[in-house]
Structures are given as C-alpha cells and as structure tokens.
N, C-alpha and C positions, 0 to 999 in steps of 0.2 A: 567271332561267331563260330559255333560248332558246325561241323560238316552236315549233320542231320538237318539243322535249321536252314543251312544254305540250300540243301537239296529241296526242302519243302518250299523255300522262297522261290527257287527257280521253277518249280512245278506250278506255283501260283502265277508267276509271270507268264509262263507258256499258256496256262488257262486263260489269263487275261488277254493274251494275244489272240486266242480263238474268239473271245467275246468281241474284241476290237474288230476282227475280221467279219464277224456276223453283222455288227453295226454298220461297217463300211459297205458290206455287200448289199444290205437293205437299202442304203442310200445310193448305190451305184446306178440305178435307172435314171436318177436325177443328176448325179455328178459325173458319171462315166466310169468305166472299169479302170481306166488309167489312174485316176485319182485314188480309187480304192486300192489298187495294187501298190501304188507309191506310198499311201498311208499305212499299209501293212508292212511294206518292205523296209522302211527305215527302222522301226523298232525290231522287226524280225531279224534283220541282218545283225544288229547289235546284240540281240539275245542269243542268236546262234553262235556268234563269236564268243560271247561270255560263257555260254554253256560248254563250248568246245574246250576253252582254256581251263574251266573249272574241272571238267572231267579229266583233263590231262594232269592238272595239279594234284588231284586226288588219286591218280593212278587207277581209275576205274576203267576196266577194259571191256565192259559189256557192250559198248557201242562201237561199231567199226569206224575207226578214224584213221584215215590215211589219205594218200594222194588220190586214189580212185574214187572213194566215196565223196570226198569234198569236191573233186573235179566234176563228178557227175551232178552234184547239187548246184555247183556254180554254173555249169553249162545249161542245166534245166532252168535256172533262175534267169540267165541271160536270154535264153530262147523265149521264155514266158514274157519277159519284159519287152522283147522285140515284138511279139505277137500283140501285146496290149498297146504299146506305143504306136505301132504301125496301123492299128485298127483293122487288122486282117479279118478277124471274126465277124464283126458287124457288116463289113463290106461284102464278104462272101455270102453271108446270110441274106443280105438285101439283093445281091446279084442273083442268087438262087431263087428268090421270091419273084423277082421281075422276069427272069428268063424261064421260070417254071422248071428249074433243074433241082430236083429233090436232093441229089447227092451233094451239090454245092451248098445248098441251104443247110443240110445236116452238118457238113464240115464247118460251116460258119457258126452254127450253134455250138458245136463241140469246142471250137476255138474261143468262143465268147465265155465258156465256162472254165477254160484252162487256168486263168489266174486264181480263181477261188479254189479250184481243186488242188492246185499246186500249193497255195498258201495253207489250206486246211491240212494237207498231207504233211507238210514240213512242220507245222505247228503241233500236229498230233505226234509226229516222230520225236520232236523235242520234249514234249510232255512225257512220252513213254520213256525216253532216255533218262530224264531226271527222276521219274518214279522208280525205274530200275536201279538207278544209283542210290536212291534213298533205301531201297530194299537191301542192297549190298552193304551199305553203311550200317544199318540196323543189325544185320547178321554179324558184321565184323565187330561191332561194339559189344554185342552179347556173347561173343566167343563161339557162337554156333557156326558149324561149318558152312551151311547154305549150299546152294548149287555152285558148281565150279564155273569160272569165267570161261567163255569160249575162246 
C-alpha cells in the first residue's frame, strides 16, 4: 500500500476514534465514565502505537517523538485512568453539593470532564499528525519543496 493511502487510512481511523468517543460519551451517564474511558483507551492505545511506528518508518519528523513527549502522554494517560477508576470527580462533586462548597464541587466537575477532554485532545493530535504526514508525503511525491520539517 502506498504511503499516501496509509496516511489517509490512519486519518480515517483517528476520525473514527473521535466518533467512538462521542458515542461513548453520550452513553456515559448510563454506563459511567470508567467504561467510556476504557472503551476509548483500548483502540486509542493501539492506534497511537501504530501511528507512532508508521511515522518512524516513514521518517516523517513533523511530530515530536521522543522520550519526553511520550512520557508526558503516558503520565497523563495514567493520571486520567486513576482519576476515572477512583471516581474522584463524581465524589468531589457530590461532596461539594452536600457540604455547599462551590470550590470542591467545581473541582469535581472538572475532574469528571477530564477523561473526555484527554481523549478528545489525544485523538485530535493523532488526526493532525496523520494529516500533516499526508501533506508532507504529497509534497515529497510531487517534488515540491514544501515547508521544512522542524
């Protein structure tokens, strides 16, 4: 398969992951945010790894890939998973409501939104990376100079 078709295929998969996230988020009031985050994490982790290795194999340097960016993503993923699985957000929101503590309630609301914001941000970054890779591949095939890689 040609690299251009692979880039388009990866972009379609990242777009599909955003659709999956939307469907899971709509169902989360009934199923809970833990099942939503787990349902997104399994394909999300596989697609992130696949995109990473694909960008490395194609020598596309437009996306920062190193220990620090991947370590940051992994740490954020683990922190988000802990917040979701521990149920910290809903607990703080309920405590804030019962104790009439608006700051605690607001923090709980923010933490309840953390998994969907993280998943949406990572999915959007993956989509942007594959579309940028597609752009670079098109310019490389056409022989046009295109913008330099950072």
